[in-house]
MARKOL-534712 format. One record per residue (C-alpha): residue in three letters; x, y, z. Coordinates in steps of 0.5 Angstrom, whole numbers, plus 500, padded with zeros to 3 digits. Layout:
% residues N
- ala / X / Y / Z
...
This chain:
% residues 180
- met / 486 / 268 / 101
- ser / 479 / 266 / 099
- glu / 473 / 269 / 101
- pro / 468 / 265 / 107
- thr / 463 / 261 / 104
- val / 456 / 258 / 106
- arg / 453 / 251 / 104
- ile / 447 / 253 / 101
- trp / 445 / 247 / 096
- glu / 445 / 241 / 100
- pro / 447 / 234 / 096
- tyr / 440 / 232 / 094
- val / 439 / 239 / 091
- arg / 445 / 238 / 087
- val / 444 / 231 / 085
- phe / 437 / 232 / 083
- his / 439 / 238 / 079
- trp / 445 / 235 / 075
- gly / 441 / 228 / 075
- leu / 435 / 232 / 071
- val / 440 / 235 / 066
- ala / 443 / 228 / 065
- ser / 436 / 225 / 064
- met / 433 / 230 / 060
- ala / 440 / 231 / 055
- thr / 439 / 223 / 054
- ala / 432 / 223 / 053
- trp / 433 / 229 / 048
- ala / 439 / 225 / 045
- thr / 436 / 219 / 044
- gly / 429 / 221 / 041
- asp / 426 / 216 / 037
- glu / 433 / 213 / 035
- ile / 434 / 208 / 042
- gln / 427 / 208 / 045
- ser / 429 / 204 / 051
- val / 434 / 209 / 053
- his / 429 / 215 / 051
- glu / 424 / 212 / 056
- phe / 428 / 210 / 061
- ala / 431 / 217 / 061
- gly / 424 / 220 / 061
- tyr / 422 / 216 / 067
- thr / 428 / 218 / 071
- ala / 426 / 225 / 069
- gly / 419 / 224 / 072
- ala / 422 / 220 / 078
- leu / 427 / 226 / 079
- val / 421 / 231 / 079
- ala / 417 / 227 / 083
- ser / 422 / 227 / 089
- arg / 423 / 234 / 088
- leu / 416 / 236 / 089
- val / 416 / 232 / 096
- met / 423 / 235 / 098
- gly / 420 / 242 / 096
- phe / 416 / 241 / 102
- val / 420 / 237 / 107
- gly / 427 / 239 / 105
- gly / 432 / 243 / 108
- arg / 432 / 251 / 108
- tyr / 434 / 253 / 101
- thr / 430 / 246 / 098
- arg / 423 / 248 / 101
- phe / 419 / 252 / 096
- thr / 417 / 257 / 101
- gln / 424 / 259 / 101
- phe / 424 / 261 / 093
- val / 417 / 261 / 090
- lys / 414 / 268 / 090
- gly / 408 / 271 / 088
- pro / 408 / 275 / 081
- arg / 409 / 282 / 085
- thr / 415 / 280 / 088
- val / 418 / 277 / 081
- leu / 416 / 283 / 077
- ser / 419 / 287 / 082
- tyr / 425 / 283 / 082
- ala / 425 / 284 / 074
- ser / 424 / 291 / 075
- ser / 430 / 292 / 079
- leu / 434 / 287 / 075
- arg / 433 / 292 / 069
- arg / 435 / 298 / 073
- gly / 442 / 294 / 075
- glu / 439 / 294 / 082
- glu / 437 / 287 / 084
- arg / 440 / 285 / 091
- arg / 444 / 278 / 091
- tyr / 440 / 272 / 094
- leu / 443 / 266 / 097
- gly / 438 / 261 / 095
- his / 434 / 262 / 088
- asn / 432 / 269 / 087
- pro / 425 / 271 / 085
- leu / 426 / 270 / 077
- gly / 430 / 263 / 079
- gly / 424 / 261 / 083
- ala / 419 / 262 / 078
- met / 424 / 258 / 073
- val / 424 / 252 / 077
- val / 417 / 252 / 078
- cys / 416 / 253 / 070
- leu / 421 / 247 / 069
- leu / 418 / 242 / 074
- gly / 411 / 243 / 071
- leu / 414 / 243 / 064
- val / 418 / 236 / 065
- ser / 412 / 233 / 069
- gly / 408 / 235 / 062
- ile / 414 / 232 / 058
- ala / 414 / 225 / 062
- phe / 406 / 225 / 063
- thr / 405 / 225 / 055
- gly / 411 / 221 / 054
- trp / 408 / 216 / 058
- leu / 401 / 216 / 055
- gln / 404 / 214 / 049
- thr / 406 / 208 / 051
- thr / 399 / 206 / 053
- asp / 394 / 202 / 049
- ala / 389 / 208 / 049
- tyr / 394 / 214 / 047
- trp / 399 / 210 / 043
- gly / 400 / 213 / 036
- ile / 395 / 219 / 038
- glu / 397 / 225 / 034
- trp / 396 / 230 / 039
- val / 399 / 227 / 045
- glu / 405 / 226 / 040
- glu / 405 / 233 / 038
- leu / 404 / 236 / 045
- his / 410 / 232 / 048
- gly / 414 / 235 / 042
- leu / 412 / 242 / 044
- leu / 413 / 241 / 051
- val / 420 / 239 / 049
- asp / 421 / 245 / 045
- ile / 418 / 250 / 050
- val / 423 / 247 / 055
- ile / 429 / 248 / 051
- gly / 427 / 255 / 050
- cys / 427 / 256 / 058
- leu / 433 / 252 / 059
- val / 437 / 257 / 054
- leu / 433 / 263 / 059
- his / 436 / 259 / 065
- val / 443 / 258 / 063
- gly / 443 / 266 / 060
- gly / 440 / 268 / 067
- val / 446 / 264 / 071
- ile / 451 / 267 / 067
- met / 448 / 274 / 068
- glu / 447 / 273 / 075
- ser / 454 / 270 / 076
- arg / 457 / 276 / 072
- arg / 453 / 281 / 076
- his / 454 / 278 / 083
- lys / 462 / 276 / 082
- glu / 460 / 269 / 084
- asn / 460 / 262 / 079
- leu / 453 / 260 / 080
- ala / 454 / 253 / 076
- val / 460 / 252 / 081
- ala / 456 / 253 / 087
- met / 451 / 248 / 084
- val / 457 / 243 / 084
- thr / 460 / 244 / 091
- gly / 454 / 247 / 094
- asn / 457 / 253 / 097
- lys / 456 / 260 / 096
- arg / 460 / 267 / 098
- ala / 458 / 268 / 105
- pro / 452 / 274 / 106
- glu / 454 / 281 / 105
- ala / 450 / 287 / 107
- gly / 444 / 288 / 103
- asp / 444 / 280 / 101
- ile / 438 / 276 / 102
- ala / 439 / 270 / 106
């Protein structure tokens, strides 16, 4: 018999998430080799981030920034409880996950912006813009490793496959002590 579930991730969030994964992977894979595909993937990533910023204010409950963007004290308190193995389960993003969302949105925005700058007459061929673009890509890759590691760790600790939840939109129904 399967456990009861609740819909947490609306279709927009799931399409955004996997669309951003696909566009960033495509941009990274094409690099300077297939410039037109690289640029299209970068503009797609930028457009996805812009739409996510809008939906962060007008989207459903678990899509809104007010649900998962927390202050530094809350994030540090959650990190401390995580180190002790006493963290509570969140139906939406936990405080560290919310901080990662904000970080990734900012980094991808910076990558898209510096990529676009390189297509303009004023900044084409400017070394610091190219270097900043590459540095932001390197940082986002590091953050993605942390993100995937966090997803795996939380999935194991809370006995819930978070990657599948981001496909289906469903998570295990809340239990006593969970934060909805």
